[in-house]
C-alpha positions in Angstrom: 0.0 0.0 0.0 1.3 3.4 -1.0 0.1 6.9 -0.3 -0.6 9.3 -3.1 1.4 12.0 -1.3 5.2 11.9 -1.2 8.5 13.5 -2.1 11.7 12.3 -3.7 14.9 13.8 -4.9 18.2 12.9 -6.5 21.3 14.4 -8.0 23.0 13.7 -11.3 26.7 14.4 -11.7 28.3 13.3 -15.0 31.2 15.0 -17.0 28.6 16.7 -19.2 25.6 17.1 -16.9 24.9 18.2 -13.3 21.3 18.4 -12.2 19.0 18.2 -9.2 15.7 16.2 -9.6 12.7 16.6 -7.4 9.4 14.7 -7.4 6.4 15.5 -5.3 2.7 14.5 -5.4 -0.7 15.3 -3.9 -4.0 13.4 -3.9 -5.9 13.2 -7.2 -8.4 10.9 -8.6 -6.3 10.2 -11.7 -2.6 10.7 -12.7 -2.0 14.4 -13.4 1.7 14.7 -14.3 3.5 18.0 -14.7 7.1 18.1 -15.9 9.2 21.2 -15.6 12.5 21.1 -17.6 15.2 23.5 -18.7 15.1 24.1 -22.4 18.2 21.9 -23.0 16.3 18.9 -21.7 12.9 19.4 -23.5 13.8 16.7 -26.0 13.6 14.2 -23.1 10.2 15.1 -21.8 8.4 12.1 -23.3 11.0 9.6 -21.9 10.8 11.3 -18.5 6.9 11.1 -18.5 7.0 7.4 -19.5 9.5 6.6 -16.7 7.3 8.3 -14.1 4.0 6.8 -15.5 5.5 3.3 -15.2 5.8 3.7 -11.4 3.0 6.2 -10.5 -0.7 5.6 -11.4 -2.6 8.2 -9.4 -2.0 11.6 -7.9 -1.2 15.2 -8.9 2.5 14.7 -9.6 5.1 17.4 -10.2 8.6 16.6 -11.5 11.3 19.3 -11.8 14.8 19.2 -13.0 17.3 22.1 -12.4 20.6 22.2 -14.0 23.4 23.0 -11.6 26.3 23.0 -14.0 27.7 21.5 -17.2 31.2 21.1 -18.5 30.0 20.8 -22.1 30.9 23.8 -24.4 28.1 26.3 -24.7 27.3 28.4 -27.8 25.2 31.5 -27.8 23.5 33.3 -30.7 21.2 36.2 -30.9 17.7 36.1 -32.4 17.8 39.4 -34.3 14.1 39.4 -35.1 13.2 38.8 -31.4 15.7 41.6 -30.4 14.1 44.1 -32.8 10.6 43.2 -31.6 11.7 43.5 -28.0 13.4 46.9 -28.6 10.2 48.3 -30.3 8.1 47.0 -27.4 10.4 48.6 -24.9 10.2 52.0 -26.8 6.4 51.8 -26.7 6.5 51.0 -23.0 8.8 54.0 -22.3 6.6 56.3 -24.4 3.4 55.1 -22.6 5.1 55.8 -19.2 6.3 59.2 -20.3 10.0 58.3 -20.3 12.6 59.4 -22.9 14.9 56.5 -22.1 16.0 54.3 -25.1 16.3 50.6 -24.5 19.9 49.5 -24.0 21.7 46.2 -24.6 21.2 45.2 -20.9 17.5 45.6 -21.3 17.4 43.4 -24.4 19.5 40.7 -22.8 17.0 40.4 -20.0 14.2 39.5 -22.5 13.8 35.8 -22.8 14.4 34.4 -26.3 16.8 37.2 -27.5 19.9 35.2 -26.6 19.7 31.4 -27.3 22.1 28.9 -25.9 23.2 25.6 -27.3 25.2 23.3 -25.0 25.9 20.9 -27.8 24.6 17.9 -25.9 23.2 14.8 -27.8 19.8 13.7 -26.5 20.9 10.1 -26.2 23.9 11.1 -24.3 21.8 13.3 -22.1 19.3 10.5 -21.4 22.1 8.1 -20.5 23.4 10.5 -17.9 19.9 11.5 -16.6 18.0 8.2 -16.5 19.8 6.8 -13.4 19.0 10.0 -11.6 15.3 9.7 -12.6 15.2 6.1 -11.3 16.9 7.1 -8.1 14.4 9.9 -7.6 11.5 7.5 -8.2 13.0 5.1 -5.7 13.3 7.8 -3.1 9.7 9.0 -3.9 8.3 5.4 -3.6 10.0 4.9 -0.3 8.4 8.1 1.1 5.0 7.0 -0.2 5.4 3.5 1.3 6.1 5.1 4.7 3.0 7.2 4.4 1.1 4.1 3.2 2.1 2.1 6.3 0.9 4.9 8.5 -2.4 5.0 6.7 -2.7 1.2 7.0 -2.0 1.2 10.7 -4.9 3.7 11.2 -7.2 1.6 8.9 -6.3 -1.5 10.9 -7.5 0.3 14.1 -10.7 1.3 12.4 -11.3 -2.2 11.0 -11.0 -3.5 14.6 -13.8 -1.1 15.6 -15.9 -2.3 12.6 -15.4 -6.0 13.6 -16.2 -5.3 17.3 -19.4 -3.5 16.3 -20.2 -6.3 13.9 -19.8 -8.8 16.7 -22.2 -6.9 19.0 -24.7 -6.7 16.2 -24.4 -10.4 15.5 -25.0 -11.2 19.2 -28.2 -9.2 19.0 -29.4 -10.7 15.7 -30.6 -14.0 17.3 -32.4 -12.0 20.1 -34.0 -9.9 17.4 -35.5 -12.9 15.6 -36.8 -14.3 18.9 -38.4 -11.0 19.7 -40.0 -10.8 16.3 -41.5 -14.3 16.6 -42.9 -13.7 20.1 -44.2 -10.2 19.3 -46.0 -11.3 16.2 -47.6 -14.3 17.9 -48.8 -12.1 20.8 -50.3 -9.7 18.3 -52.2 -12.4 16.5 -53.5 -13.8 19.7 -54.5 -10.4 20.9 -56.4 -9.6 17.8 -57.9 -13.0 16.9 -57.9 -14.8 20.2 -58.8 -18.5 19.8 -59.4 -18.0 16.1 -55.7 -17.4 15.5 -54.5 -20.0 12.9 -51.0 -21.5 13.6 -50.3 -21.9 9.9 -51.2 -18.3 9.3 -49.0 -17.1 12.2 -46.0 -19.1 10.9 -46.5 -17.8 7.3 -46.8 -14.2 8.4 -43.9 -14.6 10.8 -41.7 -16.0 8.0 -42.5 -13.2 5.6 -41.8 -10.6 8.3 -38.5 -12.2 9.2 -37.4 -12.2 5.6 -37.8 -8.4 5.5 -36.3 -7.6 8.9 -33.6 -10.1 9.8 -30.0 -9.1 9.2 -28.2 -12.4 8.7 -27.5 -11.8 5.0 -26.1 -8.3 5.7 -23.9 -9.7 8.4 -22.5 -12.4 6.0 -21.9 -9.8 3.3 -20.2 -7.4 5.7 -17.8 -10.1 6.8 -17.1 -11.0 3.2 -16.4 -7.4 2.4 -14.0 -7.1 5.4 -12.1 -10.1 4.1 -11.9 -8.6 0.6 -10.7 -5.3 2.1 -7.9 -6.9 4.1 -6.7 -8.9 1.1 -6.7 -5.8 -1.2 -4.6 -3.8 1.3 -1.6 -5.9 0.4 -1.6 -4.6 -3.2 0.6 -1.6 -4.2 -2.2 0.1 -6.1 -5.4 -0.6 -4.3 -7.0 2.8 -3.6 -9.9 2.5 -6.1 -10.7 -1.0 -5.1 -10.6 -0.1 -1.4 -12.9 2.8 -2.0 -15.4 0.6 -3.8 -15.4 -1.9 -0.9 -16.0 0.9 1.6 -19.1 1.8 -0.4 -20.3 -1.7 -0.1 -19.6 -1.8 3.6 -21.5 1.4 4.1 -24.5 0.1 2.1 -24.8 -3.0 4.3 -24.5 -0.9 7.5 -27.3 1.3 6.3 -29.5 -1.7 5.6 -28.9 -3.1 9.1 -29.7 0.3 10.6 -33.0 0.5 8.7 -34.1 -3.0 9.7 -33.3 -3.0 13.4 -35.3 -1.2 16.0 -33.1 -2.3 18.9 -31.3 0.5 20.7 -28.1 -1.5 21.1 -28.0 -2.5 17.5 -28.6 1.1 16.4 -25.7 2.3 18.6 -23.4 -0.3 17.1 -24.4 0.7 13.6 -23.5 4.3 14.4 -20.0 3.2 15.6 -19.7 0.9 12.5 -20.6 3.7 10.1 -18.3 6.2 11.8 -15.4 3.7 11.5 -16.1 3.0 7.8 -16.1 6.8 7.1 -12.8 7.1 8.9 -11.4 4.3 6.7 -12.7 6.0 3.6 -10.9 9.2 4.6 -7.6 7.3 4.7 -8.4 5.4 1.4 -8.7 8.7 -0.4 -5.0 9.1 0.3 -4.0 5.7 -1.1 -2.7 5.2 -4.7 
């Protein structure tokens, strides 16, 4: 089990590339991957996205790479059309502001796109140096998510214990509920019909009433859902499945609550539903 929230980082240091890689994520229903790269690494964006998508299936994920140095030769060239357009825009800005200052070289150099740099790095060579760092960052990221996942699992285990305890109390009362229904219906028949009460009619009506109000089937399904939930918790990517099982648990709890008029059962159902809701809150953090 892994959390959707996590952080990872790694450094790359090769003769031609030095970089820092960071990876962070927040909860999200689907995978929403954002990659921030320097211009010299844009040719590798698809490979980087594929590497992350192989390991991460859900979450709002942000990967950033910052170059910290390179020993490869750099070449710079000026984009003259961009420089002329920037100069004209700066003149218009000065005129609008009531300034007589002409744009200088320092102003133009500060405009993005006027000076273009080429480090002369081959994409394949770049990827060879960068890929181990991407993998190391993902490993660090997964380790952090696994720690968060273990914490979430520990809390879910505590809530599951509450669910099972409440289920046990409800099951104890289920037999009492059936006995109460049988006795109550028989007393009502006798009260209304006296000696004319027909035993076959009493048994038939009692059976029909029990079919609508007993909770044995719900108890069996609840236990089956709990077993399925515990089994699914062992998977790395189980968030969607766990959320679906929680919906089923809650549905059975609601049915039990609607069928039972016993105070003790109603109180146990409230504790049961509260624990299920707490579990769902944790499941929303799971990948």
